[in-house]
Structure formats: C-alpha cells, structure tokens
N, C-alpha and C positions, 0 to 999 in steps of 0.2 A: 467714723467709717461704719458702714453697715453692709449687710449682705443678705439677699433673699435666700440664698442657698445655705449659708452658714448662719444659723441663729447665734446671737451673742450668748456666752456662757450663762450670764445672770438671768437670761430670759427663758432658758429651757426648763421643762418640767421633769424633775428627777423620776417621777412615777412613770414617765414614758420610756425609761431605760429598759432594754430587753436583754437579759443575760441568759443564754441558752444552757441547756443541761448537758451539753457535750463539749469536750475539750480535745484539742489536737496537739500533737507533739511537734517540736521543732525538728530540723533535719538530723541532728545528732542525738536526739532522744533525751536531752538533758532537762528541757523546760517544756511545760505544757502551756497552751494559750487558750483563752476563751474570748471570742470576739464580742464586744459590747455594741449593741445597736441602739439607735434613738428612734423610737417608733418603728416604722417599716423599713427604715434605711440605715445607712452607716452613721457612726457618731461623727458627723461633720459639724463642728462648732467653732465659732470665732472667739478668740481669747483676747479681749481688750475691753476697756471701759467705754462708756458713751462718749466721753470727751478726752480720753487720755490713752496712752499706750502703757504697756507693762515694761518696767525697767529691768535690764540685765546688768546688775552691778558688777559682776565678774566677767561679763562677756561669755562667749561660747568656749567650751573646753578646747584647749590646744593639744598638740601632740604631747603625750606623756606615757610613762610606764603603765599608768592605770588604764589608759585608753590607747592600746597599741594599734588598733584598726583605724587608719586615717580617714576612712569613709563614714565612721560612726562617732558622733559626739553627743554630749549632753548640754542642754541649755537650761539654766535656772533663772526664773523670773520672779520678781517680787509680786506678791498677790495682794490686791486691795481688799479691804474688809468685806465688801459685798460679794466678792468672788470667793473669799475664804469660806463663807457660809455655804455657798453652792458646792464647792469642791468637797467640803466635809460631808455634805448630804450625799454626794456620789460615793464617797468612801464608805459611809454607813450602809448604803444600799449594797455595795460589793461585799461587805462583811456579812450582811444578812443572807445574801445569796450563796456565799461560800459555806455558811453554816447549814444551809438547806441542801446544797448540791455536792459537798465535798466527796461524799461516797461515790456519786456518779462520775465525778472527775478523777476518782482513784487516788484521793489524797487523805492524809491523816487530818483529824478535826482540829488539831491544836497548833497549826502553823502560825508563824508570826506575820502580821499584816504591816505593810509599809504604806502609810497614808499618802494621799496625793499632795497634801500640804505638810511641809516640815518647817520647823522654826530654825532660822539662822540666828546665831548669837548677836550679830550686828545688824542684820537687815530685816529681821522679823519673818513673817510667813512667806514661804517661797514654794513654787511648783517646778518640777523638772520635766523636760521634754526630750525625747530621744530623736536625734536628727540624723538622717541618712543623707550625707552631703551629695552623693551622686544622684539621688532621686528627689531632693527637696529644693525647689526653686527659692532663691533668696533675692529679694528686690529692695532697693534702697530708695527711700523718699528723697525728693529734691529739697532744697532748703526751705521753701515755703509750703511744703507738704501738699502739693497739688498734683504731683506725678511721681512715678517710680521708674527705675531702670534696673536692669539685671546686674547683680553683684555676686561676690563670693562670700564665704563665711567670715572673712577677715573684717567685714564691716560691722560684725556683731562684737564690738570691742567693749571693754568695761564702761558702764554708764550709758550704753546704747538703750534705745527703747524699741519695743516690738509689738506688732500685731501678728498673731499666729492663727492661721486657719488650719485647725486640726482635721485630718482626714479619717482618722480611725482611733479607737481606743480598745485596748484588750487587757484582760486579766492575765498576768504571768504567774506561773506556779513553779517554784523550784523545790528542792528537797525539804527545806524547813521554813520557807517563807513564801509570801505571795504579795502582789501589789497590782498597780494599773500602769500601763504604758500609754502615753499620749504621743501619737505620731503626727507631726506637722505635714500638711500638704504644701503650704506656701508660708514663707516668713517675710513680712515687710519690716524694714529696719530704718530707724532714725539713729545714725551713729552717734556715740557719745563724743562730746567736745574734748579735744586734746588741749590741755593747759599749756600755754606758752610761758615758760619760766623766765624771770628777769631779776634785776637787782632788788626790786621791791619784795621779792620772796626770801631774801637772805636775812638772817639774824646776825648782822655783822656791824661792829661799832667803829671800824676804821673808815677811811675815805677811799672810795674806789672810783677810778677814772677810766672811761672807755676811750680807746685810741682809734 
C-alpha cells in the first residue's frame, strides 16, 4: 500500500522535520504542546512496511481504570527494524530541539524524555499511538486485502495488523517529562484470527467421546 499524500515512515527525511520555537498550553493549562511539521506541511506519514502491516499483539486498549475516557485509547504496534531506526532518529531530533528551545518553551532543561520506541519484554520494539475514537475512521480489510469497509475499534483485536495514516505529531511537555504524540487520521485493520479450540488442544490422557 502506498500513498502520494502520506509518505511511508522509512522514506521520510528526518532533516525535513520542523520544530517551532513556540509552545501552546492545553485547555486546562497542565500540558504544553509543540506541533511538529514535515517540510512545509503537517506530519502526515504512513506507518507500515512495503509489503507488510504492523502487528498489534495486544489489540487496542479497552475500557479500564487507566483509561476512563471511552473516546481516547492507545494502540501499541510492533515496529520492524527499518522503522525502529527512523523513529529513533526522530526521537534524537526532538531531544536536540528540546535542548535548544526548552527555555523558549518555559521548561526546565532536565526533563525525562519518553522515546517513540519502547521495548516490550515479550514483543520487542513497539510504538504507541493516541486514538480519538470519535474522530478517527477505522476501516477493515476484506479477506483478500483488496477493499475496505467502515468498522469500529473492536476489530483491532489482539494479533490484528494495521496500516496507520498519521495526521499529526506533537511534542507534549508535562511537569517532569516530555515525549511525542502520534495521532492517526485513519487506521486500516486486518483483524487477528480467533483460534477455534477443540479436542486436539487438550493435554488429556483419557478417552473423550462427543455425543
């Protein structure tokens, strides 16, 4: 899958990232944001490989005490090696710009940085996306991957695979830390297969007959 509007992540030039010297506060004044641009436009980038999709081993976050707002969820995807290098380069650029602009942004110089790529003990390098369910279209691939149809977030189940068209990236700055938020504009999903369990899955030494 390719897009003339959204270049693939591995094809972008990190030197084309533009990080302004001004920051804006959110509505309650608790977090500052700095919008990241790609060249003269927004950070509109396609997240997937040339021949594959990125896997969501845990699916999208469900309702929980950690995420009480039902309209905002996080989606974590496994990152292939060639994309890890590019995301680390973006993280390095953000750290450099923070060192240069922290005073202009009204921040202390020693805040902790949260990188774009984090290691999962079982799944390896992963990236996190902030999903606004109300504003983010989710589309499901048909079985032969030739068309899509509208779906809801429940299709992003454990083991599903995704193509994400990111519509924006921004640096967030809290009291003692900062990082980068990637906001999807559209998510295309190939749902994970649900295993059908049967007698062959049992470790059972007796005889079982089905009636």
